[in-house]
BALOBA-1460 file (C-alpha; in Angstrom, 3 decimals):
// residues 375
<rec num="1" residu="m" x="117.457" y="129.231" z="134.860"/>
<rec num="2" residu="n" x="115.760" y="126.136" z="133.388"/>
<rec num="3" residu="v" x="112.378" y="127.341" z="132.177"/>
<rec num="4" residu="g" x="109.882" y="124.867" z="130.759"/>
<rec num="5" residu="p" x="106.285" y="124.929" z="129.598"/>
<rec num="6" residu="d" x="103.358" y="125.113" z="131.970"/>
<rec num="7" residu="a" x="102.136" y="121.740" z="130.682"/>
<rec num="8" residu="v" x="103.647" y="118.737" z="128.895"/>
<rec num="9" residu="v" x="101.493" y="116.310" z="126.939"/>
<rec num="10" residu="v" x="103.117" y="112.895" z="126.542"/>
<rec num="11" residu="g" x="101.920" y="111.469" z="123.232"/>
<rec num="12" residu="g" x="101.084" y="113.041" z="119.888"/>
<rec num="13" residu="g" x="98.222" y="110.891" z="118.652"/>
<rec num="14" residu="v" x="94.647" y="112.148" z="118.578"/>
<rec num="15" residu="a" x="94.334" y="111.688" z="122.364"/>
<rec num="16" residu="g" x="97.335" y="113.888" z="123.124"/>
<rec num="17" residu="l" x="96.704" y="116.461" z="120.415"/>
<rec num="18" residu="t" x="93.126" y="117.099" z="121.546"/>
<rec num="19" residu="v" x="94.377" y="117.618" z="125.106"/>
<rec num="20" residu="a" x="96.990" y="120.061" z="123.791"/>
<rec num="21" residu="l" x="94.334" y="121.921" z="121.822"/>
<rec num="22" residu="e" x="92.175" y="122.324" z="124.935"/>
<rec num="23" residu="l" x="95.170" y="123.588" z="126.901"/>
<rec num="24" residu="a" x="96.020" y="126.094" z="124.167"/>
<rec num="25" residu="r" x="92.442" y="127.380" z="124.205"/>
<rec num="26" residu="a" x="92.853" y="127.913" z="127.954"/>
<rec num="27" residu="e" x="96.088" y="129.845" z="127.251"/>
<rec num="28" residu="v" x="98.288" y="127.264" z="128.959"/>
<rec num="29" residu="r" x="101.805" y="127.175" z="127.514"/>
<rec num="30" residu="t" x="102.116" y="123.591" z="126.274"/>
<rec num="31" residu="t" x="104.616" y="121.194" z="124.724"/>
<rec num="32" residu="v" x="103.639" y="117.876" z="123.133"/>
<rec num="33" residu="v" x="106.374" y="115.219" z="123.230"/>
<rec num="34" residu="e" x="106.005" y="112.525" z="120.574"/>
<rec num="35" residu="p" x="108.854" y="110.452" z="119.088"/>
<rec num="36" residu="r" x="107.124" y="109.600" z="115.824"/>
<rec num="37" residu="a" x="107.112" y="111.812" z="112.782"/>
<rec num="38" residu="a" x="104.568" y="109.558" z="111.031"/>
<rec num="39" residu="l" x="101.166" y="108.296" z="112.005"/>
<rec num="40" residu="g" x="101.171" y="105.248" z="114.235"/>
<rec num="41" residu="g" x="99.833" y="103.873" z="117.501"/>
<rec num="42" residu="a" x="96.096" y="103.688" z="118.034"/>
<rec num="43" residu="t" x="95.446" y="106.664" z="115.740"/>
<rec num="44" residu="g" x="97.048" y="104.774" z="112.886"/>
<rec num="45" residu="a" x="94.836" y="101.762" z="113.580"/>
<rec num="46" residu="a" x="91.629" y="103.789" z="113.445"/>
<rec num="47" residu="g" x="89.126" y="103.484" z="110.645"/>
<rec num="48" residu="g" x="87.254" y="106.602" z="111.698"/>
<rec num="49" residu="i" x="83.799" y="105.220" z="112.500"/>
<rec num="50" residu="l" x="81.944" y="107.684" z="114.736"/>
<rec num="51" residu="a" x="79.197" y="105.426" z="115.990"/>
<rec num="52" residu="p" x="78.212" y="105.259" z="119.675"/>
<rec num="53" residu="q" x="75.670" y="102.545" z="118.874"/>
<rec num="54" residu="f" x="78.226" y="100.295" z="117.155"/>
<rec num="55" residu="e" x="79.372" y="97.556" z="119.581"/>
<rec num="56" residu="t" x="78.202" y="99.544" z="122.643"/>
<rec num="57" residu="d" x="75.010" y="99.159" z="124.660"/>
<rec num="58" residu="p" x="73.323" y="102.258" z="126.146"/>
<rec num="59" residu="a" x="73.762" y="100.713" z="129.601"/>
<rec num="60" residu="d" x="77.550" y="100.622" z="129.190"/>
<rec num="61" residu="p" x="79.341" y="103.227" z="131.381"/>
<rec num="62" residu="l" x="81.263" y="104.341" z="128.293"/>
<rec num="63" residu="f" x="78.121" y="105.110" z="126.296"/>
<rec num="64" residu="p" x="77.494" y="108.683" z="127.569"/>
<rec num="65" residu="l" x="81.038" y="109.641" z="126.596"/>
<rec num="66" residu="l" x="80.588" y="108.128" z="123.134"/>
<rec num="67" residu="r" x="77.189" y="109.788" z="122.672"/>
<rec num="68" residu="d" x="78.381" y="113.227" z="123.755"/>
<rec num="69" residu="g" x="81.494" y="112.833" z="121.647"/>
<rec num="70" residu="r" x="79.380" y="112.169" z="118.569"/>
<rec num="71" residu="r" x="77.075" y="115.138" z="119.264"/>
<rec num="72" residu="g" x="79.967" y="117.573" z="119.374"/>
<rec num="73" residu="y" x="82.016" y="116.093" z="116.548"/>
<rec num="74" residu="g" x="80.771" y="118.330" z="113.764"/>
<rec num="75" residu="d" x="81.851" y="121.471" z="115.622"/>
<rec num="76" residu="f" x="85.208" y="119.873" z="116.431"/>
<rec num="77" residu="v" x="85.873" y="118.940" z="112.799"/>
<rec num="78" residu="r" x="84.898" y="122.365" z="111.494"/>
<rec num="79" residu="a" x="87.273" y="124.047" z="113.965"/>
<rec num="80" residu="v" x="90.141" y="121.756" z="112.957"/>
<rec num="81" residu="e" x="89.511" y="122.289" z="109.246"/>
<rec num="82" residu="r" x="89.417" y="126.079" z="109.648"/>
<rec num="83" residu="a" x="92.621" y="126.228" z="111.670"/>
<rec num="84" residu="s" x="94.563" y="123.700" z="109.586"/>
<rec num="85" residu="g" x="93.287" y="124.539" z="106.120"/>
<rec num="86" residu="r" x="92.792" y="120.812" z="105.465"/>
<rec num="87" residu="a" x="89.655" y="118.757" z="104.821"/>
<rec num="88" residu="v" x="89.209" y="115.565" z="106.841"/>
<rec num="89" residu="d" x="86.270" y="113.959" z="104.986"/>
<rec num="90" residu="f" x="83.675" y="114.116" z="107.757"/>
<rec num="91" residu="r" x="80.491" y="112.293" z="106.707"/>
<rec num="92" residu="e" x="77.132" y="112.171" z="108.450"/>
<rec num="93" residu="d" x="75.434" y="109.569" z="106.291"/>
<rec num="94" residu="g" x="74.752" y="106.791" z="108.786"/>
<rec num="95" residu="l" x="76.066" y="103.288" z="109.373"/>
<rec num="96" residu="v" x="74.772" y="100.007" z="107.949"/>
<rec num="97" residu="i" x="75.454" y="96.860" z="109.984"/>
<rec num="98" residu="a" x="75.024" y="93.551" z="108.160"/>
<rec num="99" residu="n" x="72.939" y="90.866" z="109.872"/>
<rec num="100" residu="l" x="74.023" y="87.648" z="108.203"/>
<rec num="101" residu="d" x="71.441" y="85.274" z="109.692"/>
<rec num="102" residu="p" x="68.083" y="85.273" z="111.522"/>
<rec num="103" residu="a" x="69.784" y="85.098" z="114.924"/>
<rec num="104" residu="r" x="71.625" y="88.344" z="114.183"/>
<rec num="105" residu="t" x="68.410" y="89.928" z="112.971"/>
<rec num="106" residu="a" x="66.672" y="88.997" z="116.232"/>
<rec num="107" residu="a" x="69.579" y="90.408" z="118.247"/>
<rec num="108" residu="a" x="69.487" y="93.614" z="116.178"/>
<rec num="109" residu="e" x="65.756" y="93.979" z="116.830"/>
<rec num="110" residu="r" x="66.360" y="93.719" z="120.567"/>
<rec num="111" residu="a" x="69.154" y="96.257" z="120.332"/>
<rec num="112" residu="t" x="66.875" y="98.605" z="118.394"/>
<rec num="113" residu="e" x="64.384" y="98.559" z="121.258"/>
<rec num="114" residu="r" x="67.113" y="99.516" z="123.729"/>
<rec num="115" residu="y" x="68.394" y="102.321" z="121.492"/>
<rec num="116" residu="r" x="64.914" y="103.744" z="121.000"/>
<rec num="117" residu="a" x="64.274" y="103.648" z="124.744"/>
<rec num="118" residu="h" x="67.207" y="106.073" z="125.044"/>
<rec num="119" residu="g" x="65.928" y="108.339" z="122.274"/>
<rec num="120" residu="l" x="68.345" y="107.009" z="119.658"/>
<rec num="121" residu="a" x="67.498" y="106.351" z="116.016"/>
<rec num="122" residu="a" x="67.766" y="102.722" z="114.923"/>
<rec num="123" residu="e" x="65.862" y="100.468" z="112.557"/>
<rec num="124" residu="v" x="66.089" y="96.902" z="111.314"/>
<rec num="125" residu="r" x="65.456" y="96.792" z="107.555"/>
<rec num="126" residu="d" x="65.087" y="93.824" z="105.234"/>
<rec num="127" residu="a" x="67.713" y="92.712" z="102.750"/>
<rec num="128" residu="d" x="66.248" y="94.703" z="99.841"/>
<rec num="129" residu="a" x="66.317" y="97.902" z="101.869"/>
<rec num="130" residu="g" x="69.875" y="97.071" z="102.895"/>
<rec num="131" residu="h" x="70.929" y="96.785" z="99.267"/>
<rec num="132" residu="a" x="69.309" y="100.147" z="98.547"/>
<rec num="133" residu="l" x="71.553" y="101.694" z="101.212"/>
<rec num="134" residu="v" x="74.686" y="99.804" z="100.123"/>
<rec num="135" residu="p" x="74.397" y="98.365" z="96.583"/>
<rec num="136" residu="g" x="77.466" y="96.197" z="97.037"/>
<rec num="137" residu="l" x="76.075" y="94.363" z="100.055"/>
<rec num="138" residu="g" x="76.074" y="90.587" z="99.668"/>
<rec num="139" residu="r" x="73.513" y="88.056" z="100.848"/>
<rec num="140" residu="v" x="72.246" y="89.193" z="104.235"/>
<rec num="141" residu="d" x="69.218" y="88.358" z="106.316"/>
<rec num="142" residu="s" x="68.670" y="92.045" z="107.171"/>
<rec num="143" residu="v" x="70.576" y="95.182" z="108.174"/>
<rec num="144" residu="l" x="70.616" y="97.372" z="111.240"/>
<rec num="145" residu="w" x="70.357" y="100.965" z="110.021"/>
<rec num="146" residu="l" x="71.799" y="103.670" z="112.303"/>
<rec num="147" residu="p" x="71.092" y="106.928" z="110.444"/>
<rec num="148" residu="d" x="72.718" y="109.323" z="112.935"/>
<rec num="149" residu="e" x="76.171" y="107.760" z="112.908"/>
<rec num="150" residu="a" x="79.098" y="109.356" z="111.093"/>
<rec num="151" residu="s" x="82.692" y="108.824" z="110.001"/>
<rec num="152" residu="v" x="85.904" y="110.771" z="109.520"/>
<rec num="153" residu="d" x="89.107" y="110.008" z="107.653"/>
<rec num="154" residu="a" x="91.355" y="109.268" z="110.636"/>
<rec num="155" residu="q" x="94.472" y="109.282" z="108.492"/>
<rec num="156" residu="a" x="93.597" y="112.830" z="107.331"/>
<rec num="157" residu="l" x="92.431" y="114.018" z="110.743"/>
<rec num="158" residu="a" x="95.698" y="113.324" z="112.572"/>
<rec num="159" residu="p" x="97.990" y="115.584" z="110.484"/>
<rec num="160" residu="a" x="95.275" y="118.253" z="110.268"/>
<rec num="161" residu="l" x="94.934" y="118.223" z="114.053"/>
<rec num="162" residu="e" x="98.712" y="118.451" z="114.479"/>
<rec num="163" residu="r" x="98.752" y="121.476" z="112.187"/>
<rec num="164" residu="c" x="95.858" y="122.997" z="114.135"/>
<rec num="165" residu="v" x="97.653" y="122.503" z="117.460"/>
<rec num="166" residu="a" x="100.861" y="124.043" z="116.141"/>
<rec num="167" residu="a" x="98.904" y="127.044" z="114.833"/>
<rec num="168" residu="a" x="97.515" y="127.489" z="118.357"/>
<rec num="169" residu="g" x="101.042" y="127.976" z="119.694"/>
<rec num="170" residu="v" x="101.771" y="124.486" z="121.009"/>
<rec num="171" residu="e" x="105.339" y="123.226" z="120.620"/>
<rec num="172" residu="i" x="105.595" y="119.699" z="119.199"/>
<rec num="173" residu="r" x="108.857" y="118.093" z="120.218"/>
<rec num="174" residu="r" x="110.096" y="114.917" z="118.524"/>
<rec num="175" residu="d" x="111.505" y="113.008" z="121.471"/>
<rec num="176" residu="r" x="110.626" y="110.227" z="123.874"/>
<rec num="177" residu="v" x="109.586" y="110.647" z="127.507"/>
<rec num="178" residu="v" x="111.308" y="108.042" z="129.663"/>
<rec num="179" residu="e" x="110.114" y="109.218" z="133.063"/>
<rec num="180" residu="v" x="107.672" y="111.536" z="134.760"/>
<rec num="181" residu="e" x="109.608" y="113.498" z="137.365"/>
<rec num="182" residu="r" x="108.293" y="114.586" z="140.741"/>
<rec num="183" residu="r" x="108.773" y="117.243" z="143.350"/>
<rec num="184" residu="g" x="107.618" y="115.423" z="146.466"/>
<rec num="185" residu="d" x="103.969" y="114.489" z="145.938"/>
<rec num="186" residu="a" x="103.599" y="116.750" z="142.896"/>
<rec num="187" residu="v" x="104.686" y="116.411" z="139.300"/>
<rec num="188" residu="g" x="107.883" y="118.218" z="138.338"/>
<rec num="189" residu="g" x="108.030" y="117.608" z="134.598"/>
<rec num="190" residu="v" x="109.429" y="114.862" z="132.385"/>
<rec num="191" residu="a" x="112.815" y="113.375" z="131.547"/>
<rec num="192" residu="l" x="113.486" y="112.860" z="127.837"/>
<rec num="193" residu="e" x="115.369" y="110.015" z="126.216"/>
<rec num="194" residu="h" x="118.779" y="111.673" z="125.977"/>
<rec num="195" residu="g" x="118.907" y="113.048" z="129.503"/>
<rec num="196" residu="v" x="117.158" y="116.371" z="128.912"/>
<rec num="197" residu="a" x="114.709" y="117.477" z="131.606"/>
<rec num="198" residu="l" x="111.557" y="119.346" z="130.653"/>
<rec num="199" residu="p" x="110.061" y="120.931" z="133.798"/>
<rec num="200" residu="a" x="106.323" y="121.534" z="133.972"/>
<rec num="201" residu="d" x="103.602" y="122.041" z="136.548"/>
<rec num="202" residu="l" x="101.147" y="119.822" z="134.657"/>
<rec num="203" residu="v" x="101.820" y="116.553" z="132.821"/>
<rec num="204" residu="f" x="99.165" y="114.797" z="130.746"/>
<rec num="205" residu="v" x="99.937" y="111.182" z="129.857"/>
<rec num="206" residu="a" x="98.384" y="110.287" z="126.508"/>
<rec num="207" residu="a" x="100.941" y="107.785" z="125.252"/>
<rec num="208" residu="g" x="98.497" y="104.987" z="124.482"/>
<rec num="209" residu="a" x="99.901" y="101.479" z="124.544"/>
<rec num="210" residu="w" x="103.355" y="102.775" z="125.503"/>
<rec num="211" residu="v" x="102.283" y="104.200" z="128.881"/>
<rec num="212" residu="d" x="103.710" y="101.253" z="130.795"/>
<rec num="213" residu="r" x="107.163" y="102.055" z="129.373"/>
<rec num="214" residu="i" x="107.234" y="105.437" z="131.109"/>
<rec num="215" residu="g" x="108.880" y="105.556" z="134.527"/>
<rec num="216" residu="g" x="107.476" y="107.429" z="137.500"/>
<rec num="217" residu="l" x="103.874" y="106.216" z="137.179"/>
<rec num="218" residu="a" x="103.949" y="103.302" z="139.607"/>
<rec num="219" residu="d" x="101.628" y="104.933" z="142.164"/>
<rec num="220" residu="g" x="98.741" y="105.366" z="139.716"/>
<rec num="221" residu="g" x="96.511" y="103.093" z="137.647"/>
<rec num="222" residu="a" x="97.659" y="104.075" z="134.168"/>
<rec num="223" residu="p" x="100.391" y="101.448" z="133.601"/>
<rec num="224" residu="r" x="97.781" y="98.676" z="133.406"/>
<rec num="225" residu="l" x="97.476" y="98.810" z="129.652"/>
<rec num="226" residu="r" x="98.156" y="96.271" z="126.941"/>
<rec num="227" residu="p" x="98.625" y="96.773" z="123.198"/>
<rec num="228" residu="v" x="96.118" y="95.173" z="120.802"/>
<rec num="229" residu="r" x="97.147" y="95.230" z="117.167"/>
<rec num="230" residu="g" x="94.751" y="96.337" z="114.465"/>
<rec num="231" residu="q" x="95.648" y="95.695" z="110.820"/>
<rec num="232" residu="m" x="94.022" y="97.598" z="107.968"/>
<rec num="233" residu="m" x="94.184" y="98.046" z="104.226"/>
<rec num="234" residu="r" x="93.209" y="100.624" z="101.642"/>
<rec num="235" residu="v" x="91.666" y="99.289" z="98.437"/>
<rec num="236" residu="r" x="90.342" y="100.544" z="95.116"/>
<rec num="237" residu="g" x="87.440" y="99.130" z="93.158"/>
<rec num="238" residu="l" x="84.514" y="99.576" z="95.568"/>
<rec num="239" residu="e" x="83.551" y="103.107" z="94.491"/>
<rec num="240" residu="p" x="80.244" y="102.276" z="92.715"/>
<rec num="241" residu="v" x="78.925" y="99.890" z="95.363"/>
<rec num="242" residu="l" x="80.020" y="101.463" z="98.687"/>
<rec num="243" residu="p" x="78.376" y="104.887" z="99.107"/>
<rec num="244" residu="r" x="78.548" y="104.796" z="102.916"/>
<rec num="245" residu="q" x="80.210" y="102.923" z="105.728"/>
<rec num="246" residu="v" x="79.151" y="99.362" z="106.460"/>
<rec num="247" residu="a" x="80.217" y="96.965" z="109.212"/>
<rec num="248" residu="d" x="79.501" y="93.537" z="110.655"/>
<rec num="249" residu="h" x="79.070" y="92.328" z="114.213"/>
<rec num="250" residu="a" x="82.600" y="90.924" z="114.366"/>
<rec num="251" residu="g" x="84.354" y="94.289" z="114.265"/>
<rec num="252" residu="c" x="85.113" y="94.466" z="110.539"/>
<rec num="253" residu="y" x="84.130" y="97.436" z="108.375"/>
<rec num="254" residu="a" x="84.551" y="99.187" z="105.042"/>
<rec num="255" residu="l" x="84.537" y="102.977" z="104.772"/>
<rec num="256" residu="p" x="84.598" y="104.994" z="101.527"/>
<rec num="257" residu="r" x="87.091" y="107.836" z="101.249"/>
<rec num="258" residu="a" x="86.945" y="111.094" z="99.339"/>
<rec num="259" residu="d" x="89.650" y="110.008" z="96.871"/>
<rec num="260" residu="g" x="87.606" y="107.005" z="95.713"/>
<rec num="261" residu="s" x="89.466" y="104.441" z="97.799"/>
<rec num="262" residu="a" x="88.035" y="102.525" z="100.750"/>
<rec num="263" residu="v" x="89.552" y="101.667" z="104.110"/>
<rec num="264" residu="v" x="88.865" y="98.106" z="105.224"/>
<rec num="265" residu="g" x="89.665" y="96.626" z="108.618"/>
<rec num="266" residu="s" x="90.368" y="95.465" z="111.188"/>
<rec num="267" residu="t" x="91.984" y="92.755" z="113.276"/>
<rec num="268" residu="m" x="92.144" y="92.484" z="117.068"/>
<rec num="269" residu="e" x="95.395" y="90.705" z="117.892"/>
<rec num="270" residu="e" x="97.376" y="90.125" z="121.061"/>
<rec num="271" residu="a" x="100.744" y="90.561" z="119.341"/>
<rec num="272" residu="g" x="102.699" y="92.547" z="121.928"/>
<rec num="273" residu="y" x="104.375" y="95.581" z="120.406"/>
<rec num="274" residu="a" x="104.643" y="94.093" z="116.913"/>
<rec num="275" residu="e" x="103.179" y="96.880" z="114.793"/>
<rec num="276" residu="r" x="103.682" y="95.658" z="111.231"/>
<rec num="277" residu="p" x="100.874" y="94.203" z="109.114"/>
<rec num="278" residu="t" x="101.084" y="90.545" z="108.167"/>
<rec num="279" residu="d" x="99.930" y="88.656" z="105.104"/>
<rec num="280" residu="d" x="97.797" y="86.380" z="107.295"/>
<rec num="281" residu="g" x="96.151" y="89.346" z="109.014"/>
<rec num="282" residu="i" x="95.248" y="91.130" z="105.793"/>
<rec num="283" residu="e" x="93.946" y="87.887" z="104.285"/>
<rec num="284" residu="a" x="91.797" y="87.308" z="107.373"/>
<rec num="285" residu="i" x="90.206" y="90.739" z="106.935"/>
<rec num="286" residu="r" x="89.452" y="89.989" z="103.276"/>
<rec num="287" residu="d" x="87.870" y="86.658" z="104.152"/>
<rec num="288" residu="r" x="85.632" y="88.127" z="106.840"/>
<rec num="289" residu="v" x="84.497" y="91.095" z="104.768"/>
<rec num="290" residu="l" x="83.860" y="88.845" z="101.766"/>
<rec num="291" residu="a" x="80.882" y="87.364" z="103.626"/>
<rec num="292" residu="w" x="78.912" y="90.611" z="103.316"/>
<rec num="293" residu="l" x="80.768" y="92.671" z="100.675"/>
<rec num="294" residu="p" x="81.630" y="90.285" z="97.826"/>
<rec num="295" residu="g" x="83.124" y="93.069" z="95.713"/>
<rec num="296" residu="i" x="86.160" y="93.056" z="97.988"/>
<rec num="297" residu="a" x="87.413" y="90.065" z="95.982"/>
<rec num="298" residu="d" x="87.887" y="92.248" z="92.893"/>
<rec num="299" residu="t" x="89.647" y="95.169" z="94.546"/>
<rec num="300" residu="s" x="93.303" y="96.101" z="94.363"/>
<rec num="301" residu="v" x="95.168" y="96.760" z="97.612"/>
<rec num="302" residu="v" x="96.811" y="100.183" z="97.644"/>
<rec num="303" residu="e" x="98.473" y="99.933" z="101.059"/>
<rec num="304" residu="t" x="98.397" y="98.021" z="104.323"/>
<rec num="305" residu="w" x="99.339" y="99.122" z="107.817"/>
<rec num="306" residu="a" x="98.808" y="98.371" z="111.488"/>
<rec num="307" residu="g" x="98.629" y="100.176" z="114.810"/>
<rec num="308" residu="l" x="98.426" y="99.355" z="118.504"/>
<rec num="309" residu="r" x="95.318" y="100.171" z="120.499"/>
<rec num="310" residu="p" x="95.674" y="100.636" z="124.276"/>
<rec num="311" residu="f" x="93.315" y="98.416" z="126.286"/>
<rec num="312" residu="t" x="92.747" y="98.523" z="130.037"/>
<rec num="313" residu="p" x="91.600" y="95.441" z="132.026"/>
<rec num="314" residu="d" x="87.967" y="96.618" z="132.014"/>
<rec num="315" residu="g" x="88.011" y="98.109" z="128.518"/>
<rec num="316" residu="l" x="87.320" y="101.651" z="129.744"/>
<rec num="317" residu="p" x="89.638" y="104.637" z="129.267"/>
<rec num="318" residu="i" x="91.735" y="106.220" z="132.009"/>
<rec num="319" residu="l" x="90.814" y="109.878" z="132.371"/>
<rec num="320" residu="g" x="91.636" y="112.532" z="134.904"/>
<rec num="321" residu="p" x="94.047" y="113.067" z="137.796"/>
<rec num="322" residu="d" x="96.526" y="110.603" z="139.229"/>
<rec num="323" residu="p" x="95.355" y="109.608" z="142.725"/>
<rec num="324" residu="a" x="98.789" y="110.137" z="144.285"/>
<rec num="325" residu="v" x="100.655" y="112.782" z="142.271"/>
<rec num="326" residu="a" x="99.313" y="116.335" z="142.055"/>
<rec num="327" residu="g" x="99.494" y="117.797" z="138.560"/>
<rec num="328" residu="l" x="99.677" y="114.401" z="136.827"/>
<rec num="329" residu="h" x="96.705" y="113.571" z="134.586"/>
<rec num="330" residu="y" x="95.732" y="110.804" z="132.163"/>
<rec num="331" residu="a" x="94.016" y="110.670" z="128.803"/>
<rec num="332" residu="t" x="94.704" y="107.140" z="127.635"/>
<rec num="333" residu="g" x="93.301" y="103.631" z="127.273"/>
<rec num="334" residu="y" x="90.854" y="104.618" z="124.534"/>
<rec num="335" residu="a" x="90.928" y="101.131" z="122.947"/>
<rec num="336" residu="r" x="88.922" y="101.184" z="119.677"/>
<rec num="337" residu="n" x="87.102" y="104.421" z="120.450"/>
<rec num="338" residu="g" x="89.879" y="107.006" z="120.436"/>
<rec num="339" residu="i" x="88.896" y="108.996" z="117.355"/>
<rec num="340" residu="l" x="85.333" y="109.364" z="118.626"/>
<rec num="341" residu="i" x="85.903" y="110.136" z="122.290"/>
<rec num="342" residu="a" x="89.168" y="112.108" z="122.127"/>
<rec num="343" residu="p" x="87.718" y="115.648" z="121.772"/>
<rec num="344" residu="r" x="85.120" y="115.163" z="124.515"/>
<rec num="345" residu="a" x="87.539" y="113.328" z="126.820"/>
<rec num="346" residu="a" x="90.156" y="116.061" z="126.358"/>
<rec num="347" residu="g" x="87.656" y="118.715" z="127.372"/>
<rec num="348" residu="l" x="86.792" y="116.825" z="130.551"/>
<rec num="349" residu="v" x="90.393" y="116.045" z="131.507"/>
<rec num="350" residu="v" x="91.655" y="119.594" z="130.961"/>
<rec num="351" residu="a" x="88.662" y="121.129" z="132.738"/>
<rec num="352" residu="a" x="89.296" y="118.936" z="135.780"/>
<rec num="353" residu="a" x="93.020" y="119.795" z="135.734"/>
<rec num="354" residu="l" x="92.557" y="123.557" z="135.531"/>
<rec num="355" residu="r" x="89.716" y="124.017" z="137.998"/>
<rec num="356" residu="s" x="90.731" y="124.285" z="141.617"/>
<rec num="357" residu="d" x="87.270" y="123.018" z="142.643"/>
<rec num="358" residu="p" x="85.792" y="120.927" z="139.799"/>
<rec num="359" residu="e" x="82.015" y="120.934" z="139.627"/>
<rec num="360" residu="d" x="80.119" y="117.856" z="140.771"/>
<rec num="361" residu="a" x="78.811" y="117.037" z="137.282"/>
<rec num="362" residu="l" x="82.357" y="116.890" z="135.921"/>
<rec num="363" residu="l" x="83.516" y="114.603" z="138.724"/>
<rec num="364" residu="v" x="80.535" y="112.291" z="138.162"/>
<rec num="365" residu="e" x="81.283" y="112.042" z="134.438"/>
<rec num="366" residu="l" x="84.933" y="111.190" z="135.073"/>
<rec num="367" residu="a" x="84.304" y="108.785" z="137.971"/>
<rec num="368" residu="p" x="84.021" y="105.523" z="135.922"/>
<rec num="369" residu="f" x="87.391" y="106.273" z="134.304"/>
<rec num="370" residu="s" x="89.444" y="107.053" z="137.415"/>
<rec num="371" residu="a" x="93.145" y="106.202" z="137.268"/>
<rec num="372" residu="g" x="92.912" y="104.711" z="140.755"/>
<rec num="373" residu="r" x="90.168" y="102.194" z="140.034"/>
<rec num="374" residu="f" x="92.564" y="99.259" z="139.609"/>
<rec num="375" residu="d" x="94.301" y="99.720" z="142.979"/>
């Protein structure tokens, strides 16, 4: 008799591991299938900024998910650290955004009004106050100060979360899913790369940019994803002048780490599945960050890397059940927000999968992210 787990999670990044953790808490026998033994994908491309107000307007349909994800992140981190025995450098010391010219200052002031209308803390401060927050800041017109934002070391979080999931009884299988199998209109499990079948009553697709390489998903909306490369580097030499995370309005940032290094990123490149960093990409990051953090010129690069973020056509994640296949669920398309939204999104997706009659509030929260919205 071929006995499999009750649930298979396809993908072992932060999206898949948080789903597996929620399933384990619900006492669902679960296997995570992930071909990589090292960090990669969107998780590898993450800096770890936990900032709902960074690059997102309160009117955006994604904003409630970002906001709720941030509110629950401290509890999530503490649970992972306890179960894994590893620290993940969670910091709640705010985010400074550099406004390089008067036009950016005016835009930041308008944004501050919108944030405050939603009960969110935000303040535009002059250049002197900006330098008090980040001594290494260069010549700026002003800064947007978001005191409630946070950060986490994404490169430390991923292995800690994997250890936490394994401690909860989840099997992590190093293999590749090539197809989601069906029994009529219901999911039947997955087929692995070398012909092995893994039967399951529930399948959660959290494979990021590689979702469209998995067979058996043609009836749903999940295959409409594209990879966007993000390159990053770790540097040394910013310790005295970078006490907290700082970013610009073009998507670049610098985050201090507990070991004295700093993570600096990131690019947004349509490069297909090319996942290696390039000299041109790393140089472009340096040039952009130099405009507001001149000390970057004197740093030494410790390492460089890249990852692929999964983007949907509308930029929103795909969460919840497949519209045509019972037992098939999605937790993917997190774009640049995966580290922040993954714990909250996993809770919603698993709750919807395990409840025979999901409550109205849950269905409303998942509605903007339906897998069938592109049909």
